[in-house]
C-alpha positions in Angstrom: -45.8 -33.7 36.1 -44.6 -30.3 34.4 -44.5 -28.7 38.0 -42.3 -31.9 39.2 -40.4 -32.1 36.2 -39.5 -28.0 36.5 -38.8 -28.3 40.3 -36.0 -31.1 39.4 -34.5 -29.5 36.5 -34.0 -26.3 39.3 -32.3 -29.0 41.6 -30.3 -30.3 39.1 -29.0 -27.0 38.1 -28.3 -25.2 41.3 -26.4 -28.8 42.2 -24.4 -28.2 39.0 -23.6 -24.7 39.5 -22.2 -25.3 43.2 -20.4 -28.0 42.3 -18.7 -26.6 39.1 -17.6 -23.6 41.6 -16.1 -26.0 44.2 -14.1 -27.6 41.2 -12.9 -24.1 40.4 -12.2 -22.7 43.8 -10.1 -25.7 44.8 -8.5 -26.2 41.8 -5.4 -25.1 39.8 -6.5 -22.7 37.0 -4.1 -22.0 33.9 -5.1 -19.8 31.5 -3.4 -19.8 28.3 -3.3 -18.0 24.6 -5.8 -15.3 24.3 -8.2 -15.5 26.6 -7.6 -11.8 28.0 -9.6 -11.0 24.4 -12.4 -12.5 25.6 -12.4 -10.9 29.0 -12.0 -7.3 27.7 -15.0 -4.9 27.0 -13.0 -3.1 24.0 -11.6 -5.5 21.8 -12.8 -7.0 19.2 -15.7 -9.7 19.3 -15.9 -13.6 18.2 -17.4 -16.2 17.8 -16.3 -18.7 20.5 -16.5 -22.7 19.5 -16.0 -25.5 22.0 -16.5 -29.1 21.9 -19.8 -29.7 23.3 -18.5 -32.6 26.3 -16.4 -29.6 27.6 -19.2 -27.4 28.3 -20.1 -28.2 31.8 -16.1 -27.5 32.4 -16.3 -24.4 31.0 -19.1 -22.5 32.7 -16.8 -20.3 35.1 -14.5 -19.2 32.5 -15.7 -15.8 31.6 -18.0 -15.8 34.8 -19.9 -12.2 35.0 -18.1 -11.0 31.0 -20.7 -10.3 28.5 -21.4 -13.3 26.6 -24.4 -15.0 24.9 -24.7 -18.9 24.5 -26.6 -20.7 22.0 -28.6 -23.5 23.3 -31.4 -25.9 22.3 -35.1 -24.7 23.3 -36.2 -27.8 25.0 -35.7 -29.1 28.8 -32.3 -29.9 28.7 -31.9 -26.1 27.2 -33.7 -24.8 30.5 -30.7 -26.2 32.7 -28.2 -24.9 30.8 -29.9 -21.6 30.8 -30.3 -21.4 34.5 -26.3 -22.6 34.5 -25.4 -19.3 32.2 -27.7 -16.8 34.0 -25.7 -17.5 37.0 -22.3 -17.0 35.9 -23.8 -13.7 33.7 -24.5 -15.2 30.5 -27.3 -14.7 28.3 -28.7 -17.5 26.1 -30.5 -17.5 22.6 -32.5 -20.7 22.8 -33.0 -22.4 19.3 -35.7 -25.3 18.4 -33.1 -27.7 17.6 -30.5 -28.2 14.4 -33.1 -28.9 11.8 -34.7 -25.2 12.2 -31.6 -23.5 13.2 -31.4 -21.5 10.0 -34.3 -19.3 10.9 -32.8 -17.9 13.7 -29.8 -16.9 12.1 -30.5 -13.2 11.6 -31.8 -13.1 15.3 -28.9 -14.3 16.2 -26.7 -11.9 14.5 -28.8 -9.1 15.4 -29.0 -9.9 18.8 -25.1 -10.2 19.5 -24.4 -7.1 16.9 -26.2 -4.6 19.0 -24.5 -1.8 20.3 -23.4 -3.8 23.3 -21.6 -6.3 21.3 -21.2 -9.5 23.0 -19.0 -12.7 22.6 -21.0 -15.7 21.2 -20.4 -19.2 22.2 -21.0 -22.2 20.3 -20.4 -25.9 20.9 -19.1 -26.6 17.6 -20.1 -30.3 17.3 -23.4 -29.8 19.1 -26.3 -30.3 20.1 -26.7 -33.9 18.6 -23.3 -34.9 17.1 -21.5 -36.8 15.8 -18.6 -36.7 18.4 -15.7 -33.8 17.3 -17.4 -33.1 14.0 -17.8 -29.6 13.3 -20.9 -28.3 12.1 -21.5 -25.7 9.5 -23.8 -23.5 12.0 -20.9 -21.6 13.9 -19.1 -20.7 10.8 -22.5 -19.4 8.8 -23.3 -17.4 12.1 -19.4 -15.9 12.3 -19.6 -14.7 8.5 -23.1 -13.3 8.8 -21.9 -11.6 11.7 -18.6 -10.3 10.3 -16.7 -12.0 12.9 -13.5 -14.5 13.5 -14.3 -17.8 14.8 -11.7 -18.4 18.3 -11.2 -22.4 19.1 -11.4 -22.8 23.2 -10.1 -25.9 24.9 -9.6 -27.5 28.2 -7.5 -29.6 29.6 -8.4 -31.3 33.1 -6.0 -33.7 35.1 -8.6 -35.9 36.9 -12.2 -36.1 35.2 -15.2 -38.8 34.8 -16.2 -39.0 31.4 -19.6 -40.3 30.9 -18.8 -42.7 27.6 -22.2 -43.9 27.3 -23.1 -40.2 25.9 -22.3 -39.6 22.3 -19.9 -36.1 23.5 -17.9 -38.1 26.2 -19.3 -35.4 28.6 -16.7 -34.5 31.1 -17.0 -33.6 34.6 -14.2 -32.1 36.6 -13.0 -33.4 40.2 -12.2 -31.3 42.6 -8.9 -30.3 44.0 -7.6 -30.5 40.4 -5.4 -29.0 37.5 -7.4 -27.3 34.8 -5.8 -25.7 31.6 -7.8 -23.1 29.6 -6.5 -22.3 26.1 -7.8 -19.9 23.6 -6.4 -20.2 19.9 -5.7 -17.5 18.0 -9.0 -16.2 15.9 -9.9 -17.7 12.3 -11.1 -15.7 9.4 -14.4 -17.3 7.6 -14.6 -16.0 4.0 -17.5 -16.4 1.7 -14.9 -18.4 -0.3 -15.3 -21.3 2.6 -18.9 -21.4 1.7 -17.9 -23.1 -1.8 -16.8 -26.3 0.1 -19.3 -26.0 3.0 -16.6 -24.6 5.1 -14.5 -28.0 5.1 -11.0 -26.3 4.9 -12.0 -24.2 8.1 -13.8 -26.9 9.7 -10.7 -29.5 9.8 -8.2 -26.4 10.6 -10.5 -25.6 13.8 -10.8 -29.0 14.4 -7.0 -29.5 14.2 -6.2 -27.1 16.5 -8.9 -28.3 18.8 -7.3 -31.9 19.1 -3.8 -31.2 19.1 -3.8 -28.6 21.7 
């Protein structure tokens, strides 16, 4: 059964990879904001945050660039890791939300090595609720001494899976896709006093209004 699941997972991952590549190759891709900051090897590194439901649409954006992606240490995370590997990203696996605190320092050590990398986190993941920012990204940014950069995407034609908590989006080929990287935002120790509520609301506002 485990072998069967592993084979099915690889088939799903490979199919997902080729499909999203097809979408990007046949679509008009418009990059806005500070995407160049994420593509540069010389400028400051950040913690990139995005909505969980947009994750599939964003895979090709930084193809081949240095990037670590947080994902879960389960079967779903196995699929994500295979896709990330194809696009040139490394993954940092954490068991689940309830245990993520034990992995914070491991994450910080990994991304702050000599070959520093950007870190990407689904801000409302892994289990929701929908568009409710979690504290994990902000705690990580604070410990790593990094700013948080909201990244959002607009897709002209897409399928949304409403039965999922995150309204998971699948873009269609021959599309118009706009990717926006906002100005990075500071996270300070003062923000911890209200569990990052002010900065959470600020970032949510930026991501939902764009």
